[in-house]
N, C-alpha and C positions, 0 to 999 in steps of 0.2 A: 420196884420194877414197874414198868408201864405196860398197860393192857393195850393191845392193838387189834385191829379187825381187818381181815383181808377177804376179798371177794374174787373168786377164780372161775373161769370158763375153760375147760380142758377139752381139747380136740384130739382126735386120733381114733384108735381102736380102744375105746373106753367104756363101751356098753356091751353087756353080755360076757364080761370077763371078771366079774365080781369087784369092779372098781369101787362102787358105793360101799359095799360091805367091808372091803379091805380098808378103805379110808376111815370109816367109822371105827373099825377095830384098832387101827393105828392111832386115832385120836384118843380112844379109850386107854390104850397102852401108854401114850405120852402123858395123859392126865391133865387136869385143869384147863381143858379146852371146851368151848361151847360152839354150837353152830349146827350145820347140816350139810349133807351132800345129796344131790338128786340128779336123775337123768333128765335131759331135755329132749324134746321132740325132734330137734335137728341132729341128734346123735352125739352131742357134747355132754359133758358132766359139769354141773355147777356146784361149787363149794363156797360156803360162807363159814369163816372160822374166826373166833375171837379168843384171846388169852394173852398170857405173858409172851413177849416177843420171841424168846428162845424156844418155847413150846410151839408157837405158831410156825416158826421157821422149820422145826422138825417135821411138821405135817406138810409144809410146802415142799420140803426136800423129798418126801415120799411121793407127793403128787407129780413130781418131775418124771417119774417112771411108772408108778402105780404097781399093781400086782403082776405076777409073772407073765400072764398072757396078754397084758395091755401093751399098747404102743402109744405113747404120748407124742403127738406131733407139734402141738402148740398150746401155750397157756397164756390166756389174757388175764391180767391181774390188776386190780385196783385196791388202793387203801381206802378205807372208809372210817368215819368217826366211830369210836368204840361207844356203844350204847348201853351195854350191860343188860340187854333185853332177852338174852338167850339163857336157858337154864341147863342145857345138856348138849351133847353132840349126838346126832342121830342120822341114819340113813333114811331119807324121805322117799316116798313112793309116788 
């Protein structure tokens, strides 16, 4: 299987609703994913994720809606070259 890397910027009601923590927990539950999730000053959430394509897709599917109190209006997504430079998945502050 191939390892892929996706970079996301998620807009909507995504801060103050446990989006970061929920995304990190979801990545942990899926397993074999590396990367991070963090809040941006402009109100968006940024996610960088790397792993097997099916595992990455599972996390991307979660990010389409996020946790119960979130409202996802838009996701900007780009594919990047897999670098293998990440050791775990974590919620950054």
